[in-house]
C-alpha positions as CSV (number, residue, x, y, z in Angstrom):
1,M,95.7,-185.7,-161.6
2,K,97.3,-182.5,-162.7
3,S,101.1,-182.4,-163.0
4,I,103.1,-179.4,-161.8
5,T,106.8,-178.8,-161.2
6,L,108.4,-176.5,-158.5
7,V,111.9,-175.2,-158.9
8,T,113.7,-173.3,-156.0
9,G,117.2,-172.1,-155.4
10,S,117.9,-174.0,-152.2
11,E,116.9,-177.4,-150.7
12,M,115.4,-175.8,-147.6
13,T,113.2,-173.5,-149.7
14,R,112.1,-176.5,-151.8
15,K,110.9,-178.4,-148.7
16,V,109.0,-175.4,-147.3
17,L,107.2,-174.5,-150.6
18,V,106.3,-178.1,-151.4
19,A,104.7,-178.4,-148.0
20,Q,102.8,-175.2,-148.7
21,L,101.5,-176.4,-152.1
22,K,100.5,-179.8,-150.6
23,E,98.2,-178.0,-148.2
24,Y,95.9,-177.2,-151.2
25,L,96.9,-179.6,-154.0
26,Y,97.4,-182.9,-152.2
27,D,94.3,-184.4,-153.9
28,I,94.6,-182.5,-157.1
29,A,98.1,-182.5,-158.5
30,D,101.3,-184.6,-158.6
31,I,104.1,-182.2,-157.5
32,K,107.6,-182.7,-158.7
33,S,110.2,-180.4,-157.2
34,Y,113.9,-179.5,-157.7
35,A,116.5,-177.3,-156.0
36,I,119.2,-175.7,-158.1
37,D,121.8,-176.1,-155.3
38,E,121.3,-179.9,-155.5
39,G,121.8,-179.9,-159.3
40,I,119.3,-180.3,-162.2
41,D,120.3,-182.6,-165.1
42,H,117.3,-182.1,-167.4
43,V,115.1,-179.4,-169.0
44,I,112.2,-178.4,-166.8
45,S,108.8,-178.7,-168.5
46,D,105.3,-179.6,-167.2
47,E,101.6,-178.6,-167.4
48,L,102.5,-175.9,-164.9
49,V,106.0,-174.8,-163.8
50,I,106.3,-172.8,-160.6
51,L,109.5,-170.9,-160.0
52,S,110.4,-169.5,-156.5
53,S,111.9,-166.3,-157.8
54,Y,113.0,-164.4,-160.9
55,L,116.6,-165.2,-160.0
56,V,115.7,-168.9,-160.3
57,K,114.1,-168.3,-163.7
58,E,117.1,-166.4,-165.0
59,E,119.5,-169.1,-163.8
60,L,117.5,-171.9,-165.5
61,I,117.2,-169.9,-168.8
62,E,121.0,-169.2,-168.7
63,A,121.7,-172.9,-168.3
64,N,119.2,-173.9,-171.0
65,L,117.3,-175.9,-168.4
66,L,113.8,-174.4,-168.8
67,D,111.1,-174.9,-171.5
68,T,110.0,-171.3,-171.9
69,N,106.9,-172.4,-173.9
70,C,105.2,-174.1,-171.0
71,E,102.8,-172.5,-168.6
72,M,104.8,-170.9,-165.7
73,I,104.3,-168.8,-162.6
74,V,107.1,-166.9,-160.9
75,S,106.2,-166.7,-157.3
76,E,106.0,-163.6,-155.2
77,R,107.1,-164.4,-151.7
78,T,106.2,-163.1,-148.3
79,L,107.3,-163.8,-144.7
80,S,105.7,-166.6,-142.8
81,Y,103.1,-165.4,-140.2
82,D,103.9,-168.5,-138.1
83,H,106.9,-166.8,-136.5
84,I,106.3,-163.1,-137.1
85,D,105.2,-162.6,-133.5
86,Q,108.8,-163.3,-132.3
87,I,109.9,-159.9,-133.5
88,V,106.8,-157.6,-133.3
89,L,107.6,-156.8,-129.6
90,L,111.2,-155.7,-130.2
91,P,111.7,-152.2,-128.8
92,R,111.4,-149.2,-131.2
93,N,114.7,-148.3,-132.9
94,T,116.3,-151.7,-132.1
95,E,119.2,-152.2,-134.5
96,V,119.0,-155.6,-136.2
97,L,120.8,-157.4,-139.0
98,F,118.4,-158.7,-141.6
99,V,120.2,-161.7,-143.1
100,N,119.5,-163.6,-146.3
101,D,121.5,-165.5,-148.9
102,V,121.7,-162.7,-151.6
103,K,121.4,-159.0,-151.8
104,E,118.1,-158.9,-153.6
105,T,116.2,-161.2,-151.1
106,V,117.6,-159.2,-148.2
107,Y,116.1,-155.9,-149.4
108,E,112.8,-157.7,-150.4
109,G,112.5,-159.1,-146.9
110,I,113.1,-155.8,-145.2
111,E,110.4,-154.1,-147.4
112,I,107.9,-156.9,-146.6
113,L,108.5,-156.4,-142.9
114,K,108.0,-152.6,-143.3
115,D,104.8,-153.2,-145.3
116,L,103.5,-155.4,-142.5
117,G,103.9,-152.4,-140.2
118,I,107.1,-153.5,-138.5
119,D,108.8,-150.3,-139.6
120,Y,110.0,-149.1,-136.2
121,I,113.1,-151.4,-136.2
122,K,116.4,-150.2,-137.7
123,Y,117.2,-152.8,-140.3
124,I,120.9,-153.4,-141.3
125,P,121.1,-155.4,-144.6
126,Y,123.5,-158.4,-144.5
127,Y,124.3,-161.1,-147.0
128,P,127.4,-163.3,-147.6
129,G,130.1,-161.5,-149.5
130,K,128.8,-158.0,-148.6
131,K,131.8,-155.6,-149.2
132,E,130.7,-152.7,-147.0
133,P,131.7,-153.0,-143.3
134,V,128.9,-154.4,-141.1
135,K,128.0,-152.8,-137.8
136,K,128.3,-155.3,-134.9
137,V,124.8,-155.6,-133.3
138,D,123.4,-158.2,-131.0
139,I,120.3,-159.2,-132.8
140,A,119.6,-160.7,-136.3
141,I,116.4,-161.6,-138.1
142,T,116.6,-164.2,-140.9
143,P,114.1,-166.1,-143.1
144,G,115.6,-169.5,-142.7
145,E,119.2,-168.7,-143.3
146,A,120.6,-168.9,-139.8
147,D,123.9,-170.4,-140.9
148,K,124.7,-167.2,-142.7
149,V,124.4,-165.0,-139.6
150,P,127.8,-163.5,-138.5
151,K,129.3,-165.1,-135.3
152,F,129.2,-161.8,-133.3
153,V,125.4,-161.9,-133.2
154,K,124.1,-163.0,-129.8
155,K,120.3,-163.5,-130.5
156,V,118.9,-164.9,-133.8
157,Y,115.2,-164.7,-134.7
158,D,114.7,-167.3,-137.4
159,I,111.2,-166.5,-138.9
160,G,111.4,-169.3,-141.4
161,P,111.8,-169.4,-145.2
162,R,109.6,-167.0,-147.1
163,L,106.3,-168.5,-148.4
164,M,104.4,-167.9,-151.6
165,D,102.0,-165.0,-151.1
166,F,98.2,-164.8,-151.3
167,I,98.3,-163.7,-154.9
168,T,100.7,-166.4,-156.1
169,I,98.6,-169.2,-154.5
170,T,95.5,-167.7,-156.1
171,K,97.2,-167.7,-159.5
172,I,98.2,-171.3,-159.1
173,L,94.7,-172.4,-158.2
174,N,93.3,-170.4,-161.1
175,K,95.8,-171.9,-163.6
176,L,94.8,-175.4,-162.5
177,G,91.1,-174.5,-162.8
178,I,90.3,-175.2,-159.1
179,L,90.1,-171.6,-157.7
180,D,86.4,-171.9,-157.0
181,Q,86.8,-175.3,-155.5
182,K,89.7,-174.4,-153.2
183,A,89.0,-170.7,-152.5
184,G,87.1,-171.3,-149.3
185,Q,89.8,-173.6,-147.9
186,F,92.6,-171.2,-148.9
187,S,91.0,-168.1,-147.4
188,Q,90.1,-170.0,-144.2
189,K,93.7,-171.2,-143.7
190,Y,95.1,-167.7,-144.5
191,L,92.7,-166.1,-142.0
192,Q,93.5,-168.7,-139.3
193,K,97.2,-167.9,-139.6
194,I,96.4,-164.2,-139.0
195,I,94.2,-165.0,-136.1
196,D,96.8,-167.4,-134.5
197,M,99.5,-164.7,-134.9
198,S,97.2,-162.1,-133.3
199,K,96.4,-164.4,-130.4
200,R,100.1,-165.0,-129.7
201,I,100.9,-161.2,-129.9
202,A,98.0,-160.5,-127.5
203,L,99.2,-163.2,-125.2
204,S,102.8,-161.8,-125.2
205,T,101.4,-158.3,-124.4
206,N,99.4,-159.7,-121.5
207,E,102.5,-161.6,-120.3
208,I,104.5,-158.3,-120.3
209,S,101.8,-156.6,-118.2
210,D,101.8,-159.6,-115.8
211,L,105.6,-159.4,-115.7
212,N,105.6,-155.8,-114.7
213,E,103.1,-156.6,-111.9
214,H,105.2,-159.4,-110.5
215,L,108.6,-157.8,-111.1
216,S,108.7,-156.0,-107.7
217,L,107.7,-159.2,-106.0
218,V,110.5,-161.0,-107.6
219,I,113.0,-158.3,-106.9
220,N,112.1,-158.2,-103.2
221,G,112.2,-162.0,-103.0
222,L,115.8,-162.2,-104.1
223,N,118.3,-163.6,-101.6
224,D,120.7,-160.9,-102.7
225,G,120.6,-157.2,-102.2
226,L,119.9,-155.4,-105.5
227,L,120.5,-151.7,-106.3
228,V,120.0,-150.0,-109.7
229,Y,121.0,-146.3,-110.2
230,D,121.9,-143.9,-113.0
231,V,125.3,-142.2,-113.6
232,N,124.2,-139.4,-111.3
233,G,123.5,-141.8,-108.5
234,I,119.7,-141.5,-108.6
235,I,118.2,-144.8,-107.4
236,S,115.5,-146.7,-109.5
237,V,115.6,-150.1,-107.7
238,F,116.4,-150.8,-104.1
239,N,115.1,-154.1,-102.8
240,E,114.1,-155.1,-99.2
241,N,117.0,-157.5,-98.8
242,L,119.5,-154.7,-99.5
243,K,117.8,-152.6,-96.7
244,K,118.5,-155.5,-94.3
245,I,122.1,-155.9,-95.4
246,L,122.7,-152.2,-95.0
247,N,120.6,-151.9,-91.9
248,L,118.5,-149.1,-93.4
249,A,115.1,-148.1,-92.0
250,Y,114.1,-145.6,-94.8
251,P,110.6,-146.5,-96.1
252,K,111.2,-144.9,-99.5
253,V,114.5,-144.6,-101.3
254,I,113.5,-144.8,-105.0
255,G,114.3,-141.5,-106.7
256,R,116.8,-140.4,-104.0
257,S,120.5,-140.1,-104.5
258,I,122.7,-143.0,-103.2
259,K,124.8,-140.5,-101.2
260,D,121.7,-139.5,-99.2
261,V,121.0,-143.2,-98.3
262,I,124.5,-144.9,-98.1
263,Y,127.1,-143.4,-95.8
264,N,129.9,-146.0,-96.0
265,K,132.7,-144.1,-97.7
266,K,134.4,-147.1,-99.2
267,L,131.1,-148.4,-100.6
268,L,130.1,-145.0,-102.1
269,T,133.5,-144.6,-103.7
270,F,133.2,-148.1,-105.4
271,L,129.6,-147.5,-106.6
272,M,130.3,-144.1,-108.1
273,N,133.7,-144.9,-109.7
274,K,133.1,-145.8,-113.4
275,E,136.5,-147.3,-113.7
276,L,136.0,-149.9,-110.9
277,E,134.0,-152.8,-112.1
278,E,135.6,-155.9,-110.5
279,E,134.0,-157.6,-107.5
280,R,134.9,-156.1,-104.1
281,V,134.5,-157.3,-100.5
282,I,133.5,-154.3,-98.3
283,D,133.1,-154.2,-94.5
284,I,129.7,-152.8,-93.6
285,D,129.2,-152.4,-89.9
286,G,131.4,-155.4,-89.1
287,V,129.8,-157.7,-91.8
288,E,131.8,-158.6,-95.0
289,V,129.6,-158.0,-98.0
290,V,130.5,-159.0,-101.6
291,V,129.6,-156.2,-104.0
292,N,129.5,-156.6,-107.7
293,K,128.5,-154.0,-110.2
294,F,128.1,-153.6,-114.0
295,Q,126.7,-151.0,-116.4
296,L,123.8,-151.5,-118.8
297,P,124.9,-149.7,-121.9
298,E,121.4,-149.4,-123.3
299,N,120.2,-146.9,-120.8
300,N,123.3,-146.0,-118.8
301,S,122.0,-147.7,-115.7
302,I,124.3,-149.3,-113.2
303,V,123.3,-152.5,-111.4
304,A,125.0,-153.5,-108.1
305,T,124.4,-156.8,-106.2
306,F,125.2,-157.4,-102.6
307,K,125.8,-160.8,-100.9
308,N,126.7,-161.6,-97.3
309,A,130.1,-163.2,-97.9
310,K,129.9,-165.8,-95.1
311,E,126.3,-166.9,-95.9
312,T,127.1,-167.2,-99.6
313,I,130.2,-169.4,-99.0
314,E,128.3,-171.6,-96.6
315,K,125.3,-172.0,-98.9
316,S,127.5,-172.8,-101.9
317,N,129.5,-175.4,-100.1
318,K,126.3,-177.1,-98.7
319,L,124.7,-177.2,-102.2
320,R,127.9,-178.6,-103.7
321,R,128.2,-181.3,-101.1
322,E,124.5,-182.3,-101.7
323,L,125.1,-182.6,-105.4
324,I,128.3,-184.6,-105.0
325,N,126.5,-187.0,-102.7
326,R,123.8,-187.6,-105.2
327,G,126.2,-187.8,-108.1
328,Y,124.7,-184.8,-109.8
329,F,127.8,-182.8,-110.6
330,A,130.0,-182.2,-113.6
331,K,133.4,-183.8,-113.3
332,Y,135.3,-182.0,-116.0
333,S,136.4,-178.4,-117.0
334,F,137.9,-177.1,-120.2
335,D,141.4,-177.7,-118.6
336,D,140.6,-181.4,-118.8
337,I,140.3,-181.2,-122.6
338,I,143.9,-182.0,-123.7
339,G,145.4,-180.7,-127.0
340,K,146.8,-177.6,-128.6
341,S,145.8,-178.3,-132.2
342,F,144.0,-175.6,-134.2
343,K,140.9,-177.9,-134.5
344,I,140.5,-178.7,-130.8
345,N,141.2,-175.1,-129.7
346,R,138.6,-173.8,-132.2
347,V,136.0,-176.1,-130.8
348,K,136.9,-175.2,-127.2
349,G,136.7,-171.6,-128.1
350,I,133.2,-172.0,-129.5
351,A,132.2,-174.1,-126.5
352,K,133.3,-171.5,-124.0
353,K,131.2,-168.8,-125.8
354,L,128.2,-171.1,-125.9
355,A,128.7,-171.8,-122.2
356,K,128.0,-168.2,-121.4
357,S,124.6,-168.4,-123.1
358,D,121.6,-170.5,-122.2
359,L,121.1,-172.0,-125.7
360,T,120.3,-175.7,-126.1
361,I,123.4,-177.3,-127.6
362,L,123.8,-180.3,-130.0
363,I,127.2,-182.0,-129.9
364,E,128.1,-184.3,-132.8
365,G,131.1,-186.5,-132.9
366,E,132.3,-190.1,-133.3
367,S,132.4,-192.5,-130.3
368,G,135.3,-191.7,-128.0
369,T,135.8,-188.1,-129.0
370,G,134.8,-186.7,-125.6
371,K,131.2,-185.4,-126.0
372,E,130.3,-185.8,-122.4
373,L,133.6,-184.2,-121.4
374,F,132.7,-181.1,-123.4
375,A,129.1,-181.1,-122.0
376,S,130.5,-181.3,-118.4
377,A,133.0,-178.4,-119.2
378,I,130.3,-176.2,-120.7
379,H,128.2,-176.7,-117.5
380,N,131.1,-175.8,-115.2
381,E,131.8,-172.6,-117.3
382,S,128.1,-171.5,-117.3
383,R,126.0,-169.5,-114.8
384,R,124.4,-172.9,-113.8
385,K,127.7,-174.3,-112.5
386,Q,126.3,-174.4,-108.9
387,G,123.3,-176.4,-110.0
388,P,123.0,-180.1,-110.8
389,F,124.4,-181.8,-113.9
390,L,122.7,-185.0,-114.9
391,A,123.9,-187.2,-117.7
392,V,121.5,-189.7,-119.4
393,N,122.7,-192.3,-122.0
394,F,119.7,-193.3,-124.1
395,S,121.5,-196.3,-125.7
396,A,121.8,-197.8,-122.2
397,L,118.1,-197.4,-121.3
398,P,115.3,-199.6,-122.7
399,D,112.7,-197.5,-124.5
400,E,109.9,-198.3,-122.0
401,L,112.0,-196.8,-119.1
402,I,113.2,-193.6,-120.9
403,E,109.9,-191.7,-120.4
404,S,109.5,-192.5,-116.7
405,E,113.2,-191.7,-116.1
406,L,113.0,-188.4,-117.9
407,F,109.6,-187.1,-117.0
408,G,108.8,-189.0,-113.8
409,Y,105.5,-190.6,-112.8
410,E,102.7,-190.4,-110.3
411,E,101.7,-193.1,-107.9
412,G,99.7,-195.9,-109.6
413,A,100.7,-194.7,-113.1
414,F,101.6,-198.2,-114.1
415,T,102.3,-201.6,-112.5
416,G,105.4,-201.3,-110.2
417,A,105.2,-197.5,-109.9
418,K,106.7,-196.4,-106.5
419,K,104.3,-195.2,-103.8
420,G,104.2,-191.5,-103.9
421,G,105.5,-191.4,-107.5
422,K,108.9,-190.3,-108.6
423,A,110.4,-187.0,-109.9
424,G,111.9,-187.3,-113.4
425,L,115.4,-186.2,-114.4
426,F,114.1,-182.9,-115.8
427,E,112.6,-182.0,-112.4
428,Q,115.8,-183.1,-110.6
429,A,118.0,-181.1,-113.0
430,D,116.0,-177.9,-112.3
431,G,118.4,-174.9,-112.2
432,G,121.1,-176.9,-113.8
433,T,122.0,-178.9,-117.0
434,I,120.8,-182.2,-118.4
435,F,123.1,-184.0,-120.8
436,L,121.2,-186.3,-123.2
437,D,123.7,-188.7,-124.8
438,E,123.0,-190.8,-127.9
439,I,119.9,-188.6,-128.6
440,G,119.5,-190.4,-132.0
441,D,118.4,-193.6,-130.2
442,I,115.1,-192.2,-128.8
443,S,111.7,-193.2,-130.2
444,M,109.4,-190.8,-132.0
445,K,107.1,-190.8,-129.0
446,V,109.8,-189.6,-126.6
447,Q,111.0,-187.1,-129.2
448,T,107.5,-185.5,-129.2
449,R,107.5,-185.2,-125.4
450,L,111.1,-183.9,-125.3
451,L,110.2,-181.2,-127.9
452,R,107.4,-179.9,-125.6
453,V,109.9,-179.7,-122.7
454,L,112.3,-177.7,-124.8
455,Q,109.6,-175.4,-126.2
456,E,107.4,-174.8,-123.1
457,K,110.0,-175.4,-120.3
458,E,107.3,-177.6,-118.7
459,V,106.9,-181.3,-117.8
460,M,104.0,-183.5,-116.8
461,R,104.7,-186.8,-115.0
462,I,103.3,-190.0,-116.5
463,G,99.8,-190.5,-115.1
464,G,99.7,-187.0,-113.8
465,T,97.6,-183.9,-114.5
466,E,99.8,-181.2,-113.0
467,I,102.2,-179.3,-115.3
468,K,105.4,-178.3,-113.7
469,S,107.8,-175.5,-114.9
470,V,111.4,-176.4,-115.1
471,D,114.5,-174.3,-115.7
472,V,116.9,-176.7,-117.3
473,R,119.6,-176.2,-119.9
474,V,119.8,-179.2,-122.4
475,I,122.9,-180.4,-124.0
476,A,122.4,-183.3,-126.4
477,A,125.0,-185.5,-128.1
478,T,125.1,-188.1,-130.9
479,N,127.5,-190.1,-133.1
480,K,124.7,-190.6,-135.7
481,D,123.9,-188.6,-138.8
482,L,120.8,-186.8,-137.6
483,V,120.3,-185.0,-140.9
484,N,120.0,-188.3,-142.7
485,M,117.7,-189.6,-139.9
486,V,115.5,-186.5,-140.4
487,N,115.4,-187.2,-144.2
488,E,114.4,-190.8,-143.5
489,R,111.7,-189.5,-141.0
490,K,113.3,-191.3,-138.1
491,F,114.0,-188.1,-136.2
492,R,111.7,-185.1,-135.9
493,E,113.0,-182.1,-138.0
494,D,111.6,-179.6,-135.5
495,L,113.3,-181.3,-132.6
496,Y,116.6,-181.4,-134.6
497,Y,116.6,-177.6,-135.2
498,R,115.4,-177.0,-131.6
499,L,118.4,-179.0,-130.3
500,K,120.8,-177.3,-132.7
501,M,120.4,-173.8,-131.4
502,G,124.0,-174.1,-130.4
503,Y,126.2,-176.6,-132.2
504,L,129.6,-178.3,-131.7
505,K,131.3,-180.8,-134.0
506,I,134.1,-182.6,-132.1
507,P,137.0,-183.5,-134.4
508,P,138.1,-187.2,-134.5
509,L,141.6,-187.9,-133.2
510,R,142.8,-188.8,-136.8
511,E,142.2,-185.1,-137.7
512,R,144.3,-183.7,-134.9
513,K,147.2,-186.1,-134.6
514,E,149.4,-183.3,-133.5
515,D,147.7,-183.7,-130.1
516,L,148.7,-187.4,-129.8
517,I,151.9,-187.0,-127.9
518,E,150.4,-184.6,-125.4
519,L,147.5,-187.0,-124.9
520,M,149.8,-190.0,-124.4
521,N,151.9,-188.2,-121.8
522,Y,148.7,-187.1,-120.0
523,F,147.3,-190.7,-119.9
524,I,150.6,-192.0,-118.6
525,K,150.7,-189.3,-115.9
526,I,147.2,-190.2,-114.5
527,E,147.9,-194.0,-114.7
528,T,151.2,-194.1,-112.8
529,T,153.5,-192.0,-110.6
530,E,156.6,-193.6,-112.3
531,N,158.6,-191.7,-114.8
532,I,157.7,-193.5,-118.0
533,K,159.2,-192.5,-121.4
534,I,157.9,-193.3,-124.9
535,S,160.4,-194.3,-127.5
536,D,160.5,-192.4,-130.8
537,E,159.7,-195.6,-132.7
538,V,156.5,-196.0,-130.7
539,I,155.4,-192.5,-131.3
540,K,156.1,-192.9,-135.1
541,E,154.2,-196.1,-135.2
542,L,151.2,-194.8,-133.2
543,L,151.0,-191.8,-135.5
544,K,150.4,-194.1,-138.4
545,Y,147.1,-195.3,-136.9
546,D,143.9,-193.4,-137.7
547,W,142.3,-194.1,-134.3
548,Y,138.7,-194.9,-135.3
549,G,138.1,-195.4,-131.6
550,N,139.4,-191.9,-131.0
551,V,140.7,-190.6,-127.6
552,R,139.0,-193.5,-125.8
553,E,140.9,-196.0,-127.9
554,L,144.2,-194.2,-127.4
555,K,143.6,-194.3,-123.6
556,N,142.9,-198.0,-123.7
557,T,146.0,-198.6,-125.8
558,L,148.2,-196.7,-123.3
559,S,146.6,-198.6,-120.3
560,Y,147.5,-201.9,-122.1
561,M,151.0,-200.8,-122.9
562,L,151.7,-199.7,-119.3
563,A,150.4,-203.1,-118.1
564,V,152.6,-205.2,-120.3
565,R,155.8,-203.1,-120.3
566,E,159.0,-204.5,-118.8
567,G,160.9,-201.3,-118.1
568,N,160.3,-197.5,-117.8
569,T,160.3,-197.0,-121.6
570,L,157.4,-198.0,-123.8
571,T,158.8,-199.8,-126.9
572,L,157.5,-201.3,-130.1
573,K,156.9,-204.7,-128.5
574,D,154.5,-203.1,-126.0
575,I,152.1,-202.1,-128.8
576,P,149.1,-204.4,-129.0
577,D,148.5,-206.7,-132.0
578,R,146.3,-205.2,-134.8
579,G,143.3,-207.1,-133.6
580,F,143.3,-204.9,-130.5
581,F,142.4,-201.8,-132.5
582,K,139.0,-200.9,-133.6
583,R,139.6,-201.2,-137.3
584,E,142.6,-202.3,-139.4
585,L,144.2,-200.0,-141.9
586,K,143.1,-202.0,-144.9
587,D,139.4,-201.8,-143.7
588,I,139.8,-198.0,-143.3
589,Q,141.1,-197.7,-146.8
590,R,138.4,-199.9,-148.2
591,D,135.7,-197.8,-146.4
592,S,137.2,-194.5,-147.3
593,I,134.7,-191.7,-147.5
594,L,136.0,-190.6,-150.9
595,N,134.9,-192.9,-153.8
596,Q,137.1,-192.2,-156.8
597,E,134.2,-193.0,-159.2
598,E,132.2,-190.2,-157.6
599,L,134.9,-187.7,-158.5
600,T,133.9,-186.8,-162.1
601,D,136.1,-185.1,-164.6
602,E,134.2,-181.9,-164.1
603,L,134.9,-182.0,-160.3
604,K,138.6,-182.9,-161.0
605,F,138.8,-179.8,-163.2
606,I,137.5,-177.6,-160.5
607,L,139.9,-179.1,-157.9
608,E,142.8,-178.4,-160.2
609,K,141.8,-174.8,-160.7
610,I,141.5,-174.3,-156.9
611,Y,144.9,-175.8,-156.5
612,Q,146.5,-173.6,-159.2
613,F,145.0,-170.4,-157.8
614,S,146.1,-171.3,-154.3
615,K,149.7,-171.9,-155.4
616,K,149.7,-168.4,-156.8
617,G,148.3,-167.1,-153.5
618,E,145.1,-165.9,-155.1
619,I,141.7,-165.9,-153.4
620,V,139.3,-168.5,-155.0
621,G,135.6,-167.8,-155.2
622,R,132.8,-169.3,-157.3
623,E,132.7,-166.4,-159.7
624,K,136.4,-166.7,-160.5
625,L,136.0,-170.5,-160.9
626,A,132.9,-170.1,-163.2
627,K,134.9,-167.7,-165.4
628,E,137.6,-170.4,-165.7
629,T,135.1,-172.8,-167.2
630,K,134.2,-170.5,-170.1
631,Y,135.0,-171.9,-173.6
632,T,135.7,-175.4,-172.0
633,K,133.4,-178.4,-172.0
634,Y,132.7,-177.8,-168.3
635,E,131.2,-174.3,-168.8
636,M,128.8,-173.3,-166.1
637,T,127.3,-170.3,-164.2
638,K,128.3,-169.1,-160.8
639,Y,125.1,-170.6,-159.4
640,Q,125.9,-174.0,-160.9
641,M,129.5,-173.7,-159.6
642,R,128.0,-173.2,-156.1
643,S,126.3,-176.6,-156.4
644,R,129.5,-178.3,-157.4
645,L,131.5,-176.6,-154.6
646,N,128.8,-177.8,-152.1
647,K,129.3,-181.4,-153.4
648,L,133.1,-181.1,-153.1
649,E,132.7,-179.8,-149.5
650,R,130.4,-182.7,-148.6
651,M,133.1,-185.1,-150.0
652,G,135.6,-183.4,-147.6
653,L,137.8,-182.2,-150.5
654,I,137.5,-178.4,-150.0
655,I,136.9,-176.0,-147.2
656,K,134.7,-172.9,-148.0
657,K,135.9,-170.0,-145.8
658,K,134.2,-166.6,-145.5
659,G,135.5,-163.3,-146.6
660,K,139.0,-162.8,-147.8
661,H,140.1,-166.4,-147.4
662,G,137.9,-167.9,-150.2
663,T,137.8,-171.6,-151.0
664,I,140.8,-173.8,-150.2
665,L,141.7,-177.5,-150.6
666,S,141.4,-179.7,-147.5
667,N,144.2,-182.1,-146.6
668,K,142.2,-184.9,-148.3
669,G,141.7,-182.6,-151.3
670,E,145.5,-182.0,-151.6
671,E,146.1,-185.7,-151.4
672,V,143.7,-186.3,-154.2
673,I,145.3,-183.6,-156.4
674,M,148.7,-185.0,-155.7
675,G,147.4,-188.4,-156.8
676,L,145.9,-187.0,-160.0
677,M,149.2,-185.3,-160.9
678,T,151.4,-188.4,-160.4
């Protein structure tokens, strides 16, 4: 077996390039691989060393971590064809951010896209730390660096990390003396990728053609009246239902001015007044009609919708009653999420924005933090709020039942199957939201089927042959470390990233103790109509606990105290014994995330420097910190400093902020520094 070593800048790039090499070398070479971000503690040397970029080579040489006498190849990289079809159909002159980790790779990526013929898009370069102001556009393209996309971007096309190009793979095969042996396999795989991409593009083009053919059928099939016109009042869309609402008999209205078709003065004034955009109820021939309009900034078109007010209210109430009767409704709104702390308000703010989109959302948080409450609130804030909301807890279902519950089954699919079969939860949630709680508990088999539903928006019942389309928004939640499960191959990586299109991390109660008093008062209010007070001693004592059972544990504690109290004031004697609580303080201290042995002298040095700069009010960045290490025993480059800062962040000791805020110590980091200084 040959022996080769691959070195990349980031862990994600390492995984992608190792997978690419294994396609050709799985039976030829033993592949060792390292990522600079994860730290390298020895000199890289091998029969053949492959470096993902010249930046990586320079960084290794600068750190004296590369044997420059060994055979090496510096990779030329290109974009993956697996995802390029996502962006080829973007309209001409669309403005997009092209986002990557550093300036050099941003401009390389843009040039590659232009060389591929995708040169009709207006690319705006973006990378973390860019000093020039960035134009706020709605779309971003990134080769695997989605976490670096600015928050204002609404649509992200992640085309995956860049791969080694045709020439680089050829060089590697040649260096290993197996070019003749593997050339056929390599060219076949390369050609197949091109063919697959071409097929997907052709399919998308056909779908657009079909869409145009069916669009008029869809428009005319809407329950609402629909009108589209330009700033001069010239009509481009006027569906059949609007003709019925307005009692119009004109066979052709497209291309005419609305003033020649609509004679209701109040309605005309509303439609042609650019300043009026709020919803209006207008009387049209004795029928109250709800009219809503908005402008499309891309082409200056104005869209107006018309609803019969009485019919709309009746239909909405009927649907709501049906959903409530079946238990398919969301109980909570954002008003039910109690707390005014910065952390909870920040998460609520992100959740409200995500609610307006149709992205799949992954909610992470410890047990008792309120993951279902957030899922319910997101549904009630979304355009799907009139549709069903179904919650499924995977930890409460045996594995053999999960598939039949989620996807349904046909009659005779298995012993005990109902006559006539049964619709699964995805079918029942059509038009609404499905909440998949404890997603980390599902088997690999169910994960595969779930991924298909998310990707294709289609389900097939167990024992069935018919594929059914479903329009369902998925919100998943877990209290497990899914990243670790992905690394251990217990959870599909592609499913993880498909679920994490939108992401929320619910803070535990111990990180927002300023909300404790408000939460206690709320729980008392919903438990009893009596005027119950909480003594200062009780508040002080409860603030000492770290609440590892979170809000649920606090609620249970208040319920207990209200049950055993003797008066209208909760006192210290009403607090349960320590055994009532989820974990005792000594256990929490013993299981503390921070292991002091893990905090090396080098990391302590970095923490102290961050603390000193912060005390002076100076912004702290990796370049400044790297300069501080010069002429000390901890001397390192800015790239090595990035790796150390990543480790400190994982330990919860620092918070890396963007832009002018720089890196700061977390509360835990400040405690550690205080401990080191005493």
